[in-house]
C-alpha positions in Angstrom: -20.9 76.6 9.6 -19.3 79.9 9.9 -21.4 83.2 9.9 -20.7 85.8 7.3 -17.6 88.0 8.3 -19.4 91.1 7.0 -22.3 90.6 9.3 -22.6 91.3 13.0 -23.4 88.7 15.1 -26.9 89.6 16.8 -29.5 87.5 19.0 -32.9 89.3 18.8 -36.3 88.8 20.6 -38.7 86.5 19.1 -40.6 87.8 16.1 -44.0 86.8 15.5 -43.7 87.5 11.9 -41.0 84.5 11.6 -43.6 81.9 11.0 -45.2 83.8 8.2 -42.1 84.5 6.5 -41.2 80.8 6.6 -44.5 80.1 5.0 -44.2 82.6 2.2 -40.6 81.4 1.4 -41.6 77.7 1.7 -43.9 78.0 -1.3 -41.2 79.7 -3.5 -38.5 77.2 -2.4 -40.7 74.6 -3.2 -41.4 75.8 -6.8 -37.8 76.4 -7.3 -36.8 73.1 -6.2 -39.5 71.3 -8.0 -40.0 67.7 -8.0 -36.8 66.8 -5.9 -38.8 68.2 -2.8 -40.7 65.8 -0.7 -41.3 68.0 2.3 -40.2 71.5 3.8 -40.1 72.3 7.5 -39.2 75.5 9.4 -36.1 74.7 11.6 -33.7 76.4 13.9 -34.4 79.2 16.6 -36.8 81.0 14.6 -39.0 77.9 14.5 -39.5 78.0 18.4 -42.4 80.3 19.7 -40.5 82.8 22.1 -36.9 81.8 21.5 -34.5 84.7 21.0 -32.4 84.0 17.5 -30.3 85.3 14.9 -32.9 86.9 12.5 -32.5 84.5 9.7 -35.3 82.0 8.9 -33.9 78.6 8.5 -35.7 76.3 6.0 -35.1 72.5 5.7 -36.0 71.0 2.5 -36.4 67.3 2.4 -35.2 66.1 -0.9 -35.8 62.6 -2.6 -32.2 63.1 -4.2 -29.6 65.5 -3.7 -29.6 65.6 -7.7 -31.5 68.6 -8.2 -33.6 69.0 -11.4 -32.3 71.2 -14.2 -32.6 74.9 -13.4 -33.3 74.3 -9.7 -30.2 76.6 -8.8 -31.0 79.0 -11.2 -34.3 79.3 -9.9 -33.1 79.5 -6.2 -30.7 82.4 -7.5 -33.9 84.2 -9.1 -35.4 84.2 -5.6 -32.2 85.8 -4.4 -30.3 82.8 -2.9 -26.6 82.3 -3.1 -25.8 78.3 -3.8 -23.0 77.4 -1.4 -22.8 73.5 -2.3 -22.2 71.5 0.9 -20.7 74.3 2.9 -19.0 72.4 5.2 -21.5 69.6 5.9 -21.6 66.6 3.6 -24.8 65.5 2.0 -26.3 69.0 2.4 -26.9 71.7 -0.3 -27.0 75.1 1.5 -28.5 78.3 0.2 -28.4 81.8 1.7 -30.3 84.9 1.0 -30.0 88.6 1.7 -27.7 91.2 3.0 -28.1 91.1 6.1 -28.9 87.2 5.8 -32.7 87.0 6.0 -33.1 83.2 5.0 -31.1 79.9 4.7 -32.2 76.9 3.1 -30.7 73.5 4.1 -31.6 70.8 1.6 -31.0 67.2 2.8 -32.3 64.0 2.0 -35.8 63.3 3.4 -35.1 60.8 6.5 -31.6 61.2 6.6 -29.8 61.7 9.9 -29.3 65.4 9.2 -33.1 65.6 8.6 -34.1 63.8 11.7 -31.4 65.8 13.8 -32.8 69.2 12.7 -36.5 68.2 13.5 -35.5 66.4 16.8 -33.7 69.7 17.8 -36.5 72.0 17.0 -39.3 69.8 18.6 -37.4 69.3 21.6 -37.1 73.0 22.0 -40.7 73.4 21.3 -41.7 70.7 23.9 -39.2 71.9 26.7 -39.9 75.7 27.5 -37.4 75.6 30.2 -34.7 74.2 27.9 -35.6 77.0 25.2 -35.3 79.6 27.7 -31.8 78.4 29.1 -30.7 78.3 25.2 -31.9 81.8 24.5 -30.3 83.3 27.6 -27.1 81.3 26.7 -27.0 82.7 23.0 -27.5 86.4 24.4 -24.6 85.9 27.0 -22.5 84.4 24.4 -22.8 87.4 21.9 -21.9 89.7 24.7 -18.7 87.4 25.8 -17.4 86.8 22.4 -17.7 90.6 21.4 -17.6 90.1 17.8 -15.3 87.0 17.7 -17.2 84.9 15.1 -15.2 81.8 15.9 -15.7 82.2 19.4 -19.4 82.4 18.8 -19.6 79.4 16.6 -17.7 77.1 18.9 -19.6 78.1 22.0 -23.0 77.9 20.3 -22.0 74.4 18.6 -20.9 72.9 22.0 -24.1 73.9 23.7 -26.2 72.8 20.9 -24.5 69.5 20.5 -25.5 68.6 24.2 -29.1 70.0 23.5 -29.2 67.9 20.5 -28.2 64.7 22.3 -31.1 65.3 24.7 -33.3 66.1 21.9 -32.2 62.8 20.3 -32.9 60.7 23.6 -36.3 62.3 24.2 -37.2 61.6 20.5 -36.3 58.0 20.7 -38.1 57.7 24.1 -41.3 59.0 22.4 -41.3 56.3 19.8 
């Protein structure tokens, strides 16, 4: 997923308001998406205590079906979201909110690989403070290295995050 070209790439210190902002938005998103939603989770770096992050609250909506009820997209738009369709990731409905961006909603089938990957990544970082610290330091250094080069930031972060995700998936499998 490419960042919005009109917005600077920033990584900020953890903000203790992020969990509260998630909870407030979770209820709104659940109402907007209606019966299609089975579960909603806070994901991404803003969901990991102490982790520096882009100041965008990522929300994972676990859907029973990717066919949203009539009026759901309009209800999301009334909340200020822009519907982006799959936006480069098959079997995901993506919504973004705000300028600058404040929230992203990733709507996927509950129990799908996308669902499991997002939760494994988050839970791994929550349970491994050293990994979370290293990831936060990496993101801060990367922002300085790329000096506004969005493609460089995305590529660098994706490579690092993919390695983290592999460790997270192994850790999750070992926990079962």
